[in-house]
Backbone bond lengths (Angstrom), bond angles and torsions (degrees), N, CA, C in turn:
res aa  C-N    CA-C-N  psi(-1)  N-CA   C-N-CA  omega(-1)  CA-C   N-CA-C  phi
1 X - - - 1.537 - - 1.398 111.96 -
2 X 1.335 119.90 133.83 1.386 127.33 -179.02 1.563 115.04 -63.90
3 X 1.233 120.01 139.12 1.490 121.68 171.44 1.442 110.03 -77.39
4 X 1.339 119.79 160.32 1.525 123.94 170.96 1.478 110.73 -46.46
5 X 1.380 120.67 -51.42 1.405 124.06 -173.58 1.514 108.64 -65.44
6 X 1.393 125.23 -36.02 1.354 123.11 -174.56 1.596 105.15 -76.39
7 X 1.351 121.31 -28.47 1.456 123.79 173.41 1.558 109.16 -68.37
8 X 1.285 117.31 -41.83 1.495 120.56 179.68 1.508 110.49 -66.66
9 X 1.215 120.17 -43.25 1.494 125.38 173.05 1.468 108.72 -55.08
10 X 1.235 124.73 -62.58 1.503 133.96 176.72 1.482 108.31 -43.28
11 X 1.212 121.04 -56.92 1.472 125.11 -169.07 1.507 116.00 -80.57
12 X 1.227 120.21 -18.17 1.519 130.94 174.86 1.584 109.72 -94.72
13 X 1.144 128.52 -10.70 1.433 130.35 -165.95 1.530 108.01 -64.06
14 X 1.347 119.82 -46.84 1.428 117.67 176.22 1.528 113.50 -58.48
15 X 1.367 118.77 -39.63 1.379 120.08 -177.64 1.602 106.03 -71.31
16 X 1.270 118.91 -41.14 1.562 116.67 174.91 1.436 110.62 -56.48
17 X 1.401 118.66 -41.75 1.419 112.28 -174.39 1.460 114.79 -73.83
18 X 1.408 121.28 -27.94 1.343 128.20 177.61 1.563 107.93 -67.68
19 X 1.309 116.03 -39.49 1.518 118.84 177.58 1.613 111.64 -58.94
20 X 1.292 108.72 -41.10 1.536 111.70 176.54 1.452 113.71 -57.36
21 X 1.275 120.55 -27.42 1.523 117.13 -179.30 1.497 113.68 -75.78
22 X 1.328 120.28 -14.17 1.490 123.36 174.93 1.571 113.17 -110.34
23 X 1.350 116.42 15.04 1.509 113.87 -176.24 1.607 105.82 -132.23
24 X 1.361 119.34 34.37 1.372 122.82 170.02 1.428 114.02 65.29
25 X 1.241 127.57 17.78 1.411 131.53 -166.42 1.657 107.16 -56.32
26 X 1.361 112.96 -45.73 1.513 114.41 179.65 1.479 111.39 -63.65
27 X 1.306 118.48 -51.02 1.498 123.36 174.40 1.566 111.91 -47.45
28 X 1.275 116.86 -49.20 1.423 121.27 -179.52 1.623 107.20 -57.48
29 X 1.335 116.29 -50.81 1.495 115.53 -175.38 1.393 116.79 -71.51
30 X 1.419 121.04 -27.19 1.404 124.38 173.16 1.341 121.17 -93.50
31 X 1.422 110.04 2.03 1.534 122.34 171.81 1.590 109.41 61.22
32 X 1.247 112.67 38.77 1.521 123.81 168.48 1.456 113.91 -105.33
33 X 1.374 121.70 4.76 1.447 129.01 179.15 1.586 108.51 -59.34
34 X 1.198 120.66 125.97 1.557 122.68 170.29 1.528 112.58 -85.02
35 X 1.328 117.77 168.12 1.416 122.26 177.94 1.478 109.36 -68.54
36 X 1.332 121.39 -39.70 1.461 119.96 177.93 1.485 112.10 -60.05
37 X 1.421 115.11 -39.61 1.471 115.00 174.96 1.459 119.49 -68.80
38 X 1.321 112.92 -27.95 1.379 119.23 174.30 1.674 111.16 -68.22
39 X 1.225 113.98 -39.08 1.484 119.11 -179.46 1.513 106.34 -67.32
40 X 1.278 116.70 -39.49 1.529 120.54 -178.70 1.532 109.94 -63.88
41 X 1.348 118.08 -38.45 1.403 122.50 172.78 1.525 115.78 -56.47
42 X 1.284 110.54 -44.23 1.536 112.35 -175.53 1.473 113.87 -80.82
43 X 1.403 115.33 -24.71 1.501 114.23 164.56 1.547 114.87 -64.43
44 X 1.294 119.51 -32.91 1.443 124.54 176.58 1.513 108.06 -75.32
45 X 1.352 125.11 -40.38 1.401 121.28 177.07 1.427 111.70 -62.37
46 X 1.323 121.34 -42.01 1.457 128.99 177.82 1.585 108.39 -58.34
47 X 1.215 117.51 -51.95 1.454 119.94 179.03 1.599 114.43 -54.90
48 X 1.434 110.15 -45.66 1.574 112.33 -179.17 1.392 110.87 -68.36
49 X 1.317 120.69 -40.11 1.477 118.14 -174.86 1.494 109.39 -75.76
50 X 1.299 126.07 -32.68 1.382 125.64 177.79 1.528 114.78 -66.71
51 X 1.343 113.37 -19.74 1.460 119.58 174.88 1.403 112.32 -85.97
52 X 1.249 125.57 -24.13 1.441 130.37 -170.54 1.396 117.42 -113.17
53 X 1.249 121.84 -46.17 1.563 125.26 -163.60 1.526 116.01 -63.32
54 X 1.260 118.94 -41.58 1.486 116.01 -172.71 1.595 110.07 -72.06
55 X 1.347 116.73 -36.53 1.444 124.18 176.49 1.530 110.74 -70.10
56 X 1.317 117.40 -37.59 1.537 114.79 175.23 1.421 109.51 -64.57
57 X 1.273 116.37 -46.14 1.598 123.47 -177.74 1.509 109.72 -58.20
58 X 1.338 115.90 -46.83 1.461 116.99 175.46 1.465 119.03 -59.84
59 X 1.236 114.24 -39.21 1.550 120.81 178.17 1.584 110.83 -77.23
60 X 1.247 116.42 -30.69 1.536 115.01 179.87 1.565 113.33 -97.95
61 X 1.368 118.68 9.36 1.330 121.80 -173.91 1.540 110.04 -68.69
62 X 1.390 120.60 -26.71 1.505 119.09 178.93 1.483 109.84 -71.44
63 X 1.393 120.05 -10.21 1.381 116.79 -177.33 1.476 107.66 -95.61
64 X 1.329 116.32 84.25 1.488 121.57 -168.09 1.514 112.36 -54.88
65 X 1.277 119.03 -36.48 1.649 120.24 -173.00 1.527 107.48 -68.07
66 X 1.373 116.82 -16.43 1.454 113.68 177.03 1.543 117.51 -80.42
67 X 1.408 111.99 -19.46 1.441 123.81 -177.85 1.540 105.79 33.98
68 X 1.371 114.21 58.92 1.466 120.55 -175.48 1.478 114.90 -59.79
69 X 1.353 117.64 -31.24 1.451 118.04 179.53 1.497 114.25 -55.84
70 X 1.370 113.81 -26.57 1.493 117.24 -179.74 1.487 110.82 -84.94
71 X 1.337 118.55 5.31 1.386 119.82 -179.63 1.637 110.51 -110.70
72 X 1.314 111.94 6.30 1.550 118.16 179.57 1.486 110.44 -74.49
73 X 1.213 116.92 129.91 1.565 120.32 -173.44 1.452 111.79 -118.82
74 X 1.241 124.58 16.15 1.505 128.45 176.38 1.535 105.66 -67.21
75 X 1.137 121.66 -42.29 1.548 122.52 -173.06 1.545 104.87 -69.55
76 X 1.309 113.33 -42.50 1.526 114.65 172.90 1.537 117.47 -56.85
77 X 1.377 106.45 -44.75 1.625 112.64 172.72 1.513 110.27 -59.35
78 X 1.336 115.73 -47.05 1.502 112.13 178.41 1.544 112.33 -55.41
79 X 1.220 113.20 -38.34 1.587 115.05 179.73 1.513 107.83 -60.10
80 X 1.222 115.44 -51.71 1.546 124.60 -176.20 1.522 110.57 -56.61
81 X 1.413 112.42 -48.79 1.485 116.09 178.35 1.568 108.01 -57.59
82 X 1.264 122.52 -35.40 1.461 125.17 -174.52 1.452 103.91 -69.99
83 X 1.365 120.35 -42.56 1.399 128.64 -176.51 1.573 107.81 -59.17
84 X 1.221 112.53 -42.32 1.509 120.04 -174.67 1.578 109.34 -93.38
85 X 1.290 118.35 9.01 1.496 126.27 170.53 1.498 109.37 63.36
86 X 1.352 111.28 35.68 1.521 115.96 179.92 1.646 106.59 -107.24
87 X 1.289 112.51 159.92 1.501 117.73 168.60 1.422 111.35 -105.54
88 X 1.323 119.21 165.05 1.514 121.93 173.78 1.498 112.01 -58.41
89 X 1.356 114.29 122.38 1.501 121.00 175.46 1.500 113.68 -70.81
90 X 1.318 118.10 145.79 1.436 118.52 173.32 1.490 110.27 -63.56
91 X 1.193 108.95 149.14 1.596 121.00 -177.81 1.506 116.81 -124.35
92 X 1.353 116.80 122.17 1.488 117.39 -174.73 1.529 105.29 -78.34
93 X 1.328 118.78 117.72 1.375 122.55 174.70 1.552 114.36 -76.55
94 X 1.397 113.93 -2.30 1.441 112.91 171.21 1.530 113.19 -78.70
95 X 1.267 112.74 -6.76 1.526 114.38 172.78 1.612 114.67 -95.25
96 X 1.324 113.47 5.35 1.484 119.69 -170.87 1.482 106.22 -78.52
97 X 1.328 121.88 118.56 1.439 123.73 -178.14 1.567 108.42 -84.98
98 X 1.400 113.45 166.00 1.453 120.60 178.83 1.510 107.78 -89.79
99 X 1.258 114.78 117.09 1.538 120.32 175.63 1.524 112.77 -124.90
100 X 1.332 113.85 87.94 1.458 121.31 -171.42 1.604 106.04 -136.40
101 X 1.337 118.82 27.88 1.423 122.80 177.98 1.480 108.72 -139.51
102 X 1.361 117.03 140.46 1.485 114.78 -177.20 1.470 116.72 -61.11
103 X 1.304 117.51 -45.22 1.522 119.12 176.47 1.443 113.75 -56.30
104 X 1.407 113.60 -44.00 1.477 117.21 179.48 1.458 113.45 -61.15
105 X 1.369 119.36 -42.90 1.371 125.44 -172.00 1.578 105.28 -72.16
106 X 1.286 121.40 -36.16 1.389 121.63 173.44 1.561 111.97 -62.70
107 X 1.241 114.40 -35.68 1.599 114.24 176.78 1.400 112.61 -63.16
108 X 1.419 115.78 -49.96 1.450 120.56 176.16 1.498 111.73 -55.23
109 X 1.347 118.31 -47.65 1.301 125.92 -174.30 1.549 112.11 -61.51
110 X 1.280 112.49 -34.79 1.483 117.19 -179.89 1.597 110.22 -60.09
111 X 1.319 114.86 -39.26 1.446 117.01 176.91 1.485 116.19 -68.42
112 X 1.373 115.82 -37.21 1.412 115.45 -178.52 1.639 109.65 -80.73
113 X 1.248 115.54 -31.19 1.574 113.99 174.91 1.505 114.39 -74.63
114 X 1.223 114.48 -28.14 1.530 125.05 177.25 1.609 108.42 -64.28
115 X 1.395 107.72 -42.17 1.518 116.05 179.67 1.541 111.62 -56.54
116 X 1.333 113.88 -30.84 1.523 122.13 -176.81 1.531 106.07 -58.04
117 X 1.325 116.72 -42.08 1.465 123.41 -172.35 1.642 105.51 -64.37
118 X 1.447 111.40 -45.16 1.467 119.78 -175.92 1.529 105.75 -65.41
119 X 1.358 115.21 -43.13 1.540 119.45 -173.37 1.642 107.58 -58.26
120 X 1.310 118.40 -38.79 1.441 117.06 -177.63 1.442 112.82 -65.02
121 X 1.425 114.92 -39.17 1.616 119.48 169.45 1.509 113.66 -55.56
122 X 1.425 111.12 -50.29 1.502 114.93 177.20 1.488 118.49 -53.77
123 X 1.359 114.04 -40.53 1.511 120.10 178.70 1.562 110.62 -60.73
124 X 1.352 110.60 -48.41 1.385 119.30 177.74 1.596 111.76 -55.66
125 X 1.194 122.48 -40.60 1.386 128.30 174.25 1.555 111.60 -68.28
126 X 1.305 116.84 -38.89 1.446 116.91 -179.31 1.591 109.26 -64.90
127 X 1.380 108.27 -41.59 1.512 111.70 -178.62 1.528 108.88 -56.80
128 X 1.288 121.79 -27.09 1.560 116.45 176.64 1.376 114.81 -91.34
129 X 1.328 118.44 7.09 1.512 122.92 -176.17 1.499 105.92 -96.58
130 X 1.323 114.61 114.45 1.573 125.15 -177.20 1.567 110.31 -46.72
131 X 1.329 111.80 -42.55 1.592 114.09 -168.97 1.539 107.89 -93.20
132 X 1.254 121.28 -10.42 1.499 123.42 -177.15 1.552 120.65 -121.83
133 X 1.333 105.53 8.47 1.590 113.04 176.52 1.414 114.84 -62.10
134 X 1.404 120.31 -19.25 1.517 126.07 -178.75 1.555 106.09 -65.86
135 X 1.333 116.11 -30.92 1.345 116.89 -171.17 1.495 119.60 -83.84
136 X 1.326 121.53 116.13 1.421 121.25 -174.28 1.574 104.11 -118.54
137 X 1.270 119.65 104.35 1.481 122.10 -165.73 1.507 106.72 -89.45
138 X 1.336 113.64 131.33 1.393 122.90 171.17 1.651 110.72 -69.26
139 X 1.331 109.08 -41.06 1.459 113.19 -179.95 1.571 111.99 -63.81
140 X 1.260 119.58 -43.98 1.495 121.43 178.70 1.530 116.05 -69.70
141 X 1.293 111.44 -19.89 1.472 121.64 -177.53 1.490 110.32 -116.18
142 X 1.268 121.58 27.30 1.463 124.57 -170.81 1.409 113.94 -57.17
143 X 1.310 118.90 -46.77 1.560 119.52 -175.74 1.495 111.68 -88.77
144 X 1.252 116.98 -17.44 1.485 118.57 -179.13 1.508 110.48 65.24
145 X 1.333 114.09 -129.69 1.431 121.15 -173.93 1.577 110.28 -80.71
146 X 1.240 116.76 -3.33 1.523 126.36 177.55 1.449 112.61 -93.16
147 X 1.378 119.06 1.76 1.515 121.89 -168.63 1.568 109.40 -63.76
148 X 1.237 122.26 -43.09 1.504 121.78 177.57 1.451 110.14 -68.11
149 X 1.316 124.21 -44.50 1.439 126.54 178.89 1.514 113.04 -58.24
150 X 1.429 115.87 -44.32 1.357 123.00 -175.49 1.581 108.11 -69.75
151 X 1.269 117.60 -36.36 1.472 123.61 177.17 1.623 108.58 -65.87
152 X 1.254 117.58 -48.64 1.383 122.34 -174.12 1.589 109.51 -67.82
153 X 1.276 117.40 -35.73 1.434 125.82 174.28 1.556 109.71 -61.79
154 X 1.305 117.73 -44.81 1.528 120.37 173.70 1.558 110.45 -63.09
155 X 1.333 115.27 -46.30 1.436 115.22 178.22 1.521 115.67 -58.54
156 X 1.318 118.12 -45.65 1.404 126.37 -178.28 1.700 109.71 -59.29
157 X 1.314 108.78 -51.15 1.513 115.09 -176.67 1.380 112.44 -69.92
158 X 1.359 123.69 -37.05 1.471 124.20 172.66 1.471 114.98 -66.99
159 X 1.294 120.55 -42.40 1.372 120.67 175.13 1.627 113.85 -63.67
160 X 1.214 118.89 -26.64 1.376 125.27 175.24 1.648 115.05 -76.57
161 X 1.422 112.62 -37.03 1.358 116.12 -178.85 1.549 116.38 -81.71
162 X 1.378 113.20 -27.92 1.481 116.31 179.53 1.518 108.41 -83.93
163 X 1.332 114.22 84.25 1.486 117.47 -166.55 1.652 108.48 -76.37
164 X 1.393 112.47 -48.24 1.510 114.88 -169.01 1.514 106.53 -102.01
165 X 1.490 113.48 162.75 1.395 121.22 173.98 1.504 113.25 -57.41
166 X 1.310 119.52 -33.99 1.458 124.43 178.64 1.511 109.25 -66.16
167 X 1.254 120.39 -41.45 1.568 123.99 -178.85 1.470 107.12 -65.82
168 X 1.380 116.46 -46.49 1.452 119.47 177.73 1.498 115.03 -60.28
169 X 1.405 116.41 -34.90 1.479 117.22 -177.57 1.505 104.17 -73.91
170 X 1.384 122.11 -33.89 1.351 117.87 179.81 1.482 112.62 -61.82
171 X 1.410 116.70 -45.23 1.367 124.99 179.77 1.580 111.10 -61.58
172 X 1.271 121.04 -36.81 1.343 125.49 177.92 1.573 110.42 -64.54
173 X 1.310 117.37 -41.19 1.406 121.19 -173.66 1.578 108.04 -75.57
174 X 1.326 113.14 -27.39 1.478 114.95 175.81 1.419 107.86 -77.78
175 X 1.337 129.23 -36.39 1.386 126.05 176.24 1.459 114.73 -65.17
176 X 1.295 115.05 -33.57 1.505 120.42 171.58 1.484 111.76 -69.13
177 X 1.248 118.80 -39.08 1.389 120.89 170.93 1.570 114.19 -59.79
178 X 1.311 118.75 -42.57 1.296 122.75 175.72 1.562 116.35 -61.49
179 X 1.355 117.20 -41.55 1.384 122.64 171.71 1.579 113.35 -62.82
180 X 1.371 114.02 -35.26 1.506 119.61 178.05 1.593 107.34 -64.29
181 X 1.364 113.27 -46.08 1.533 119.07 -173.18 1.581 101.15 -63.78
182 X 1.432 117.37 -50.86 1.443 113.76 -174.85 1.583 110.32 -60.82
183 X 1.272 120.77 -38.42 1.385 121.34 176.86 1.578 113.84 -57.34
184 X 1.324 117.72 -45.56 1.407 118.74 174.61 1.542 109.63 -58.08
185 X 1.275 118.50 -47.12 1.467 121.69 -171.01 1.634 105.12 -68.24
186 X 1.167 119.77 -48.93 1.525 124.29 -173.66 1.488 107.78 -71.17
187 X 1.317 121.12 -35.60 1.438 122.22 179.65 1.599 108.11 -64.06
188 X 1.403 111.87 -45.34 1.374 112.95 -175.83 1.538 111.95 -73.63
189 X 1.250 122.33 -34.45 1.477 128.56 -173.31 1.528 110.18 -88.06
190 X 1.407 120.87 -31.70 1.394 113.15 -167.30 1.572 110.26 -122.62
191 X 1.404 115.90 -38.73 1.470 116.58 -173.10 1.604 114.07 -78.27
192 X 1.332 110.52 144.85 1.415 116.94 176.37 1.477 109.11 -107.81
193 X 1.378 121.50 -1.41 1.355 125.76 -176.55 1.375 113.08 -80.84
194 X 1.423 123.46 144.74 1.481 123.56 172.14 1.502 103.24 -85.87
195 X 1.483 111.65 112.83 1.465 120.62 -174.04 1.540 106.91 -120.50
196 X 1.257 118.68 135.92 1.417 125.28 -178.45 1.694 109.10 -77.56
197 X 1.194 116.81 139.55 1.357 119.83 175.25 1.612 110.54 -47.91
198 X 1.268 113.16 142.42 1.526 113.00 -175.67 1.486 114.77 -130.72
199 X 1.343 117.94 11.84 1.425 117.43 169.88 1.469 113.40 -117.14
200 X 1.313 118.64 174.07 1.434 124.47 -167.29 1.549 109.99 -58.15
201 X 1.326 112.78 146.20 1.527 118.26 171.61 1.508 111.29 -91.62
């Protein structure tokens, strides 16, 4: 029997793959990413986290074992923006979703926590990039040596909390909405391609 996290991963995979198309994934992996492109990525990261983090934290605060306030990454993003000589970008509050349900918060958190795994991979690639080795991201290295442990803690706790199929479905819908929001932000901030909308009308 599949766990809630396995179901979430399977059902969100197409949205994850599409997001990679507008977030310079290929340029990161082949080390052709430019400094302006890196700056665009961090403006998009900041916008996404500023729209989601605090509401997720507020909703998940009663789940003491998650210690979600220790998972907030906006301060790390502020530090990275400063290192890149960027100021905080304006954020459209019209994009801000309603996150006041436990299952919904876990779905949104799944996307942000999963991105920490990807961030570690990105930093390793940047370390190989002759022009970008100067940049040591607090955001991409947020959990440091505890990355795997913190991800497995999130997986275990989320699988325990999503008891019913209805709760899992709510979390899946929220995770999909999080990927859709990320796509909108990254497509506007990062992508120069003309890409057709890819989520439901």
